[in-house]
N, C-alpha and C positions, 0 to 999 in steps of 0.2 A: 207151611208144607210139613207133612208128617212122613217120616221114613221109618219103617219097621223092619228090622232084621237085615238091613243092608250093611255090609262090612266096608264100604267105600274102597273096594278093590278095583273098580273100573274108572280109570282116569277120565274117560270121556263123560261119563255120568257125573263124576265129581266136578268137572269143569262146567257142566250145565247147571248144577246146583250152585256153584260159586258165582257163575254169571248171573243167575237169578237173584241171589242174595245181594250182589253188588248193584244190579240195575233197579231193584225195588227195595228201598230202605224200610218199607213197612212190612216186608216179608220176614217171617220168623220160621225157624226150623226146629222141629221136635224130632229127636233121634231116639228111637227105642231099640236097644241092643244089649245083649248080655255082656259085651266087652267094651263098655263106654270109656273106661280109663285108657285102654289100649288105643281105641279109635282117636281119642282126644290127643294122645301123645304122637301118634303117627300122622295125623292130619290137623296139626295145631293151627295152621293158617286158616283153615275152613271151620273147624269145630272148637278148638281149644280156648281161644280168647275172645270169642264173639259173644256179646251179651244178648244177641238175638237168637242164639242157639241154646237149646235146652237138651241135655243128655239125660235120658232116663234108663237106668240099668234094669232090664227086664227081659224075660224070654218072649219071643214073638208069639208063640202059640196062645198063651193065656191072654195076651193083649188083644189078639185078633178074634178070640172066641168070647162069647157071652158079654158082649158090649164093653169089653175091657178098654178098647181104644177110646170109645166115647167118654167113659169115666176118666181116663187118663187126660184126655184133652181138656175136659171140664175142670179137673183138679189143677192142671197146669195154668190154665187161663185165670182161674180164681186166685191162685197164689202169686200171680204176677203183678199185683197192684203197684202201679207206678213204674214198674220195670219195663224195659222195651219189649220183654216177652209178655 
């Protein structure tokens, strides 16, 4: 699952993400946000200590334009050798 620019301010959406991560152990979460440190601290249970979650500090616009998301996903998957991500 890839989340770009979402600040995790909606508890209902957060619960859906959390439920998805718990029910599918193969699911991985890539979060692209300019405030990844703050997000990890505020939502530690969901984001901070889960090895299946990758936080990428970046602005949403460049990632969404010019195939930036495709390149980021490819880079993330290639660098995950042996990791759960």
